[in-house]
N, C-alpha and C positions, 0 to 999 in steps of 0.2 A: 601252721599254715596263718598267715598274719594278714588281719583284712581288717577295709576301712569301710563303714556303711553310711551313705550320702542320701538327702532328702529329707523334706521340708516337715515339718512337725505333722505328724498324723499319717506319714506316708508308709507307718509298720514297720521303721528299723527294729525296735525292742524285740518285738515277736519276732521278727529274721534271725536278730542276734542268739536269741534266746535259741532258736532249733539251730542256728551253725553251731553253737557251743555242746549242743547235746550231739549232735553227730560226729562231729570233728574231736571231739573232746580236748576243744582250748577253752581261753578264760575269757569273761565279757568285758571289758575294761569302758567303764563312764567315769567318768571326770566328776560326778558328784559323789557316786558312792566312794569313789578312790579319796576323795576331800573328806569327808566323811569317818574312812577309816584311817587317814593319816593324821587327823586329830585323835582321834579316838585311843589311837596309839602312842600317842604324845612322840611323834617322832620329830626329829630336827625339823623338817620341812614339813610337817603337820602344825609343829606349835608355831611355824612363821607363818601358816597359812590362816591359824588358829585368830593370830592377832589381827591380820589385817582385814578379816570378816567381821572380827567383833567392830572393829573402827569404821564398818559400813564401807569398807571398799570393795572393789573387783580384786578377785587374786589374779597379779600378772600373770602375762606367760609362762615366765621362767619356773615360776614356783610349780605351776600346772606340769610342765614338763620334767621337772622334778620330780616330783610325786609319781607320774607317768616310769620314770626312770626306775625310780624303785619298786615298781609291781609287776614290771617284767621281767625284773631281775631276779623272784621266786621263782621257786622251784615249779609252783604249775601252771606259770605261763611261758615254761620252754617249747611246750608241744606249740605255744602258739595263741595269739587273741584274736576277738575284734573288736575293733576301736566304735564305740557309739556314742558317739557328741563330742568328740573331737578328730582333729582339728575343728575349730571353726571360721579359722578364718587362713588366708594363704602364709602369713609370717609364721602362725602356729605349724601348718605343714611345713616349712622350712625348718623349722625348729626339730620337729620328729624325723624328717631325712637326716638330718645332722646328727641325733643322737644313735638311730638306727645304724648310721654309717662306721660309726664310732666303735660299736660292740659287733661290727662285722654283719650285722641283719639287713633285711630289706621287706617291704610289701610283697606279697603276692599279688593283690589285687586290690581294685578302689571301685565297689558296688553303688550305683545311684539308683534308689528307687523313685523312676518318675508319676509323677501322678496330676490328678486334673484340683488344681487347685479350688475350685469352685464349686465342685462334686465336694472335696471336705467339709467346707464352709456350710453348704447343703446339711449334709450327713451330722454335725454338729448342732447344728441348730434344730433339726429335727429328733434329735437325740436328748435333747435338752426339750421341747415340746412334751415329750412321750414322758422322760424323769418326771416334769411338772402333773405332768396329770396323773401320775401313779401316787405322788406325793413325797417323791425321793427326795433326800436330799442332794442338790450341786455340788461340784469340787469346783475350787477357783478357775482350772481353767477348761470348766464344761461351759465357753460360753464363746460365741462367735465373733465379738470385738474382739478377744483377748486370742483367740488364734488367729484373727487378720495382725494383728501385732506382731504376731511372734513368727508370721509369714513374711512380712516385710524386712523384717529383721534378719530374717535368714537370704532373703535375696541381698540383701544391704553387705552384709557378713563374709555369708558360707556360702551362697551359690559361685562366687568365681573360683570354688576350689575344682569344682568340673574343669574347667579349662586350666587351669595346673593340672591337672592330674590326668588329664585328656593329651597335653605337652608333651607327657613322659610316656603316653603307651598305656598306660593302668587303668584306664577308667573304661568301666562297662556298664552299660545300662539295659534295667529291668524293670517293664512294664508292672507297673506296682498297683493300677488298677486294677488287676485279675485276681481271682481269688487266692487266699491265702495260700493255700497249697500248690497252685500253679507259681506264683512267685517264687518259693520253697523248691520245685523243680526246676524251674529256670537258672536260679543260682545255682543249684547243686550240677548241673548242664555246665553251665557258664566254668565253675571250678574245675570240674573234668575235663575241660576243654573241648567236650561233646558238641557245645551250643553253636548255631549258628546265627549270624543278623536276624534273619526274618522269624527263629525260635527268642530272642531273646525283646526287642524291639518290637514296640506296636507297630503292623503294618499298616505301610503307605496307602492313600487314600486311592484311590482310581481318577487320574486327570491333575497328578500329581505330579513334581519334580523327576521322578522317580518314573513314573512312565515314558516321561521324555528323553528321558539316557537309557533305559532299556531299549526304545525303539533308533533312539540312533548307534548305539554299540550294535545291534543287529543288524542295519542298514550297512557300518563300518565293516562288520565279519561277513555280508553278503557281499562289497564289492569287494573284500581282499580274494576269498574263495574265488568269484570270477575273473580277479588279474591272472592269480596261480593259474585257472584251466586256459587262459588266453596265451597267444603268443607274443603278445606284447612286453616282454620282459628286457632287459639291459641286453644287448648285445656281450657284452664282457665286463668283468671288474674295473675294469678302465673307463669305461663309458659310464658307469655307475659312482664313479670319482668324481669323474665331470659332472653328471648331475648335480651331484650333491655339490659339488662347489658354486655351481653355477644358484641352485633353492640360498646356498647361503649367502652368497654375493648380493641376491634380489631382497633380502629383507632391509627393512628399513632401518634406518641408523639408529632411531630413536625407539626400534623392539629392543636394542641390545643395551643394558642398564651396566655402567663402571660399577667395579667390584669397590670393595671397603677401600684395598690397597690404596687400587689405582686414585681415588676419589681423594684418600689423604696426600700422596703423593703429587697429586694436581695442585691441594692447596700449599702446599709448604711451596712446589715452585711457583707459585704466584704470590707467595707470600715473600718469595726470595728476589722476585722479580721488584716489587713493590719497595723492597729495600733500595736496593741497587739503583735504580730510577728517583729516592727521593736520596741517595749519597750523590748523585749525579748531578741533580739538580740545585744542591746543595753547594757541591762544588763549583759547580757554573755560575751562583750568585756568588762565591768565594770571589771567582775569578776575575767576575766584570770588577767586583769592588775595586779587586787590587789593582787592574788596570787603566782603570777610572783615578786613582788615587794617584798610580804610574804616572798618566799621564800628566794629573794637572801639575805633579812635581816637575816633569820634565816642561809643561808651560810655563813654571813660576822662573824656573833657570834660565828658560830662553828670556823670559821680563827682563830678569834681572840682569843678563848679560846685555841685549838689546838698550836697557839703560844706561849701563856701562860704558858702550860705544857709544852713545849719543851724549854722556857725560864726557868722554876721551874728545871725542870731535869740539864739543862747544869751546872746553881750554884751550883746543890748538888754534880755534879761529880767533879764540881772545888772545892768545897769544902774540897769534900773524897782525895782529889788529895794532898791538902794542908794539910788536918791531916797528911796525910799517910809519907808526908816528914819528918814532926815533932817528931815525932816516930822515923825514921830512924836516926837521929843526936844526938838526946838522948840517942840511943842504943851504936852509938859509942861514945859517953864521956865516958860511962859508962864502954867501952870494956878498951880506952885507961886509966882512972882510977883505972883499974884491973892489 
């Protein structure tokens, strides 16, 4: 059995982890304990973690995952384990999934202890006041402000894990505000598969959404029963098919969402259309310029031809005038001779 316990600081994860260990004969894997054990054993991963911690830096995810990989490979972890304090982030959860998949293993459940954080803060404030009144020394974590800081860090980093495992269908919720023995019993029922949602989750208050849902479902059941008892059933399967077709045709177009494949296809088609339009525009522009150049060339040729014709005409006229003058002189000579 391989489990993960989720919940904010003070939710009672450590207590429930110990009870799971005793009942199912599995091991509790705490990242802090494993880091210290690896450093003490001077394993390659432990030595690497030691150098990082001595430098005052946070141990990276790959080192923590490597330590967990070493630990779950040990003989006492073959029956299973319960992880307390790991994973703390979604990337760590993804790395854990990859590690388990490589070894052909998988998680059996992720149990979230749901608590009222306001009550947790009040509890620690009361405990600090009582210990101070008795003159007992306080621990570093016996401080309401420290707890608030840890709760803020939990919400920022670890709380998203609930959504991650819920999406995988592995998350199970338990009322962590119940007495310790009741929480243990709820977890046992959950793991044995005998628990129902009402037994595991805190009951919804009257007048909430659950009441509305219950009333709606009851109303639908009554209507269905009344319909089945009435004579207003479809006359035949053919009539039923026609009714379904009409119902589909009556749906507004906005209600149907295009699939991703259709959207991609439409985008490609639009892109191709833009390219074709651009190519046509460029072709038209080039054609217009070519036509203009051709027209200009023709106009130039025509002007040159016209000029040439005009020059010929001018030369012919000049020649005719010159010829006329010669004839006039010859006539004058003949006249004088006579």
